[in-house]
C-alpha positions in Angstrom: -106.7 54.3 13.4 -104.9 51.4 11.8 -107.0 48.4 10.8 -104.4 46.2 12.4 -105.5 47.2 15.9 -109.2 47.2 15.3 -109.7 43.6 16.4 -107.9 44.4 19.7 -109.9 47.4 20.6 -113.2 45.9 19.3 -112.7 42.8 21.4 -111.8 44.6 24.6 -114.6 47.2 24.2 -117.2 44.4 23.9 -115.5 42.2 26.5 -113.9 44.6 29.0 -113.5 41.9 31.7 -110.9 40.2 29.5 -108.4 43.1 29.9 -107.7 42.1 33.5 -107.9 38.4 32.7 -105.2 38.7 30.0 -103.1 40.9 32.2 -103.1 38.3 34.9 -102.1 35.7 32.3 -99.1 37.7 31.3 -98.0 38.3 34.9 -98.6 34.8 36.2 -95.2 33.1 37.0 -96.4 29.7 35.7 -93.5 27.9 33.8 -93.8 25.1 31.3 -90.9 22.8 30.4 -92.0 21.6 27.0 -89.3 21.7 24.4 -90.2 24.3 21.7 -88.2 25.5 18.8 -89.4 29.0 18.0 -88.7 30.3 14.5 -88.6 34.0 14.8 -87.5 37.0 12.8 -88.8 39.8 10.6 -91.5 38.6 8.2 -90.2 37.5 4.7 -86.9 36.3 6.2 -87.5 32.7 5.4 -89.4 31.8 8.6 -92.1 29.9 6.7 -89.5 27.9 4.8 -87.6 27.0 8.0 -90.8 26.1 9.7 -91.8 23.7 6.9 -88.4 22.0 6.8 -88.4 21.5 10.5 -91.9 20.0 10.5 -90.8 17.6 7.8 -88.7 15.8 10.5 -90.3 12.8 12.2 -89.4 14.0 15.7 -91.2 17.4 15.4 -94.8 18.5 15.8 -96.4 21.8 15.3 -99.1 23.9 13.6 -98.5 24.6 9.9 -99.3 28.3 10.3 -98.3 30.9 12.9 -100.2 30.9 16.1 -99.9 34.6 17.2 -100.5 33.5 20.7 -98.0 35.9 22.3 -99.7 39.3 21.4 -101.8 42.0 23.0 -105.0 40.3 21.6 -107.2 38.4 24.0 -106.6 34.7 24.2 -110.2 34.3 25.3 -111.2 35.3 21.7 -111.4 31.6 20.8 -112.4 32.1 17.2 -109.1 33.7 16.4 -107.4 30.3 16.7 -109.9 28.5 14.4 -107.5 28.2 11.5 -105.4 25.7 13.3 -107.1 24.6 16.6 -110.7 23.4 17.4 -112.6 25.6 19.9 -112.9 22.6 22.3 -109.1 22.2 22.4 -108.6 25.9 22.9 -111.1 26.0 25.8 -109.5 23.0 27.4 -106.1 24.6 27.2 -107.5 27.8 28.8 -109.1 25.8 31.6 -105.9 23.8 32.3 -103.5 26.7 32.4 -103.0 29.9 34.4 -100.5 31.9 32.3 -100.1 32.8 28.6 -97.1 30.5 28.3 -99.1 27.8 30.1 -101.9 28.1 27.6 -99.4 27.9 24.7 -97.9 24.8 26.2 -101.2 23.0 26.9 -102.6 23.8 23.5 -99.6 22.1 21.9 -99.6 19.2 24.2 -103.3 18.5 23.7 -103.1 19.0 19.9 -100.1 16.7 19.5 -100.4 13.8 21.9 -98.1 11.7 19.8 -95.0 13.8 20.4 -91.9 11.6 20.4 -90.0 11.4 23.7 -87.0 13.4 22.4 -89.0 15.5 20.0 -89.6 19.2 19.6 -92.6 21.4 19.1 -92.0 23.9 16.3 -93.7 27.3 16.3 -93.3 30.0 13.8 -94.7 33.4 14.4 -92.1 36.0 13.2 -93.3 38.8 15.5 -93.0 36.6 18.6 -89.5 38.0 18.6 -91.0 41.0 20.3 -91.8 38.9 23.4 -88.5 37.0 23.5 -87.7 37.8 27.1 -91.1 36.4 28.3 -90.7 33.3 26.1 -87.2 32.5 27.4 -88.3 33.0 31.0 -91.6 31.1 31.0 -90.6 28.3 28.5 -87.1 27.5 29.8 -86.6 24.5 27.6 -87.3 26.5 24.4 -84.7 27.4 21.8 -84.8 30.3 19.4 -84.0 30.1 15.7 -83.7 33.7 14.5 -84.1 34.0 10.8 -82.4 37.1 9.5 -82.4 38.6 6.1 -81.4 42.0 4.7 -84.2 44.2 5.9 -84.4 46.0 2.6 -84.9 42.7 0.8 -87.7 41.8 3.3 -89.2 45.2 2.5 -89.1 44.5 -1.3 -90.5 41.0 -0.7 -93.3 42.3 1.4 -94.2 45.1 -0.9 -94.3 42.6 -3.9 -96.3 39.9 -2.0 -98.6 42.5 -0.6 -99.0 40.5 2.7 -97.0 42.7 5.0 -99.0 45.9 5.8 -95.9 47.7 7.0 -94.3 47.3 3.6 -96.5 50.0 2.2 -94.1 52.5 3.8 -90.3 52.5 4.0 -90.4 54.2 7.4 -93.1 51.8 8.8 -91.3 48.7 7.6 -87.8 49.8 8.8 -89.3 50.4 12.3 -91.1 47.1 12.2 -87.8 45.4 11.2 -86.1 47.0 14.2 -88.9 45.9 16.5 -88.4 42.2 15.4 -84.6 42.4 15.7 -83.9 44.6 18.8 -85.2 42.1 21.5 -83.0 39.3 20.0 -79.9 41.4 19.1 -79.5 42.4 22.8 -79.0 38.8 23.8 -76.7 37.7 21.0 -73.5 36.2 22.3 -75.0 35.9 25.8 -77.5 33.2 25.3 -76.7 29.7 23.9 -80.4 29.1 23.3 -80.4 31.4 20.3 -79.2 30.4 16.8 -79.0 33.0 14.0 -79.8 31.7 10.5 -79.1 34.2 7.7 -81.3 33.8 4.7 -78.5 34.6 2.3 -76.3 31.8 3.7 -79.1 29.3 4.1 -80.4 29.6 0.6 -76.9 29.3 -0.8 -76.4 25.9 0.9 -79.6 24.5 2.4 -78.1 21.2 3.3 -75.4 22.7 5.5 -77.8 25.2 6.9 -80.4 22.6 7.9 -77.7 20.3 9.4 -76.6 23.2 11.6 -80.1 23.8 12.8 -80.7 20.2 13.6 -77.4 20.0 15.5 -78.6 23.0 17.5 -81.8 21.0 18.4 -79.8 17.8 19.1 -81.7 15.9 16.5 -80.3 13.9 13.6 -80.8 15.7 10.3 -82.9 13.8 7.7 -82.1 15.5 4.4 -84.2 13.1 2.3 -87.3 13.8 4.3 -86.8 17.4 5.2 -85.7 18.7 1.8 -87.9 16.6 -0.4 -89.7 18.9 -2.9 -93.0 17.1 -2.7 -93.5 18.3 0.9 -93.6 21.8 -0.3 -96.0 21.0 -3.1 -98.5 19.7 -0.5 -98.4 22.9 1.4 -101.7 24.8 0.8 -99.9 28.1 1.0 -98.0 27.6 -2.3 -101.2 28.7 -4.2 -100.8 32.1 -2.6 -98.6 34.7 -4.3 -96.8 35.4 -1.0 -95.6 31.7 -0.7 -95.1 30.5 -4.2 -91.4 30.0 -3.7 -92.1 27.3 -1.2 -92.7 24.9 -4.1 -89.5 26.0 -5.9 -85.9 24.9 -5.4 -84.1 26.7 -2.5 -81.8 29.3 -4.2 -80.4 32.7 -3.3 -82.1 34.2 -6.4 -83.7 37.1 -4.6 -80.7 38.1 -2.5 -79.9 41.8 -3.0 -83.1 42.6 -4.8 -83.3 45.9 -3.0 -80.5 47.3 -5.1 -82.7 47.1 -8.2 -86.1 47.7 -6.6 -85.6 50.6 -4.2 -84.9 54.1 -5.1 -81.9 56.0 -3.7 -84.1 58.0 -1.4 -85.9 54.9 -0.2 -82.5 53.2 0.6 -81.3 56.3 2.4 -84.4 56.5 4.5 -84.3 52.8 5.4 -80.7 52.9 6.3 -81.2 55.9 8.5 -83.8 54.0 10.6 -82.5 50.4 10.5 -78.9 50.9 9.6 -77.6 49.8 13.0 -79.4 46.5 12.9 -78.3 45.9 9.2 -74.7 46.4 10.2 -75.0 44.1 13.2 -75.6 41.3 10.7 -73.0 42.5 8.2 -75.4 43.9 5.7 -73.6 46.8 3.8 -75.4 50.2 3.7 -74.5 50.8 0.1 
């Protein structure tokens, strides 16, 4: 059994009553109208970078790390939120909401009472893309910023950083890449609440890319505050191998690394599984 799912089963085995309570949360029709900009996409696609740049804006609020709220794990496992929210706030958000989306909304509202009138909450959890339909329905004022990067580059990045368990296997990673892309791909061109931001284009011209994103959110871009290098240097994650590039200039230096780092058989296997999604975003298979 994968270590990734141990916390899920361990929790529900020791707290079986939470299975039904969480199920009811998912099924509750409660809707929240808070404005949320979700930064989604396969891990290692620039989601952390985009999250930081958005949170540098004076009209945004959000947690500096991913919340993982929308997942099969029990939201009554209060200690799993301890890295960004005090237990008292989590318990209050649970008491003042009926659905999973309601909990998400209340936790943000309680945690950031100084939200500007025209501001946006910003939330980055890459794998929340898997629950896009739920998010769009229950948070109708939300917008989606889909960060996309050549899946083979995200595989190489994850394998190098050693922070993406699926990157230990070409097959597992390609399937994981698909699971993060499929829910969004099906809505492209049909939903004006989704903006695709390609890593390759953004890193080639960050100013133009950031301006495009802020226009999408109807907020004035503030390049001096949002792109200032010192903001990245203050980010505690830059000390970790996986996020060292946060403190470096934004460049496309790692674009196409898969051509040098993957073997021919690895490329062929990845393409056979994720080729359809690579082609959707104009990534060549050879």
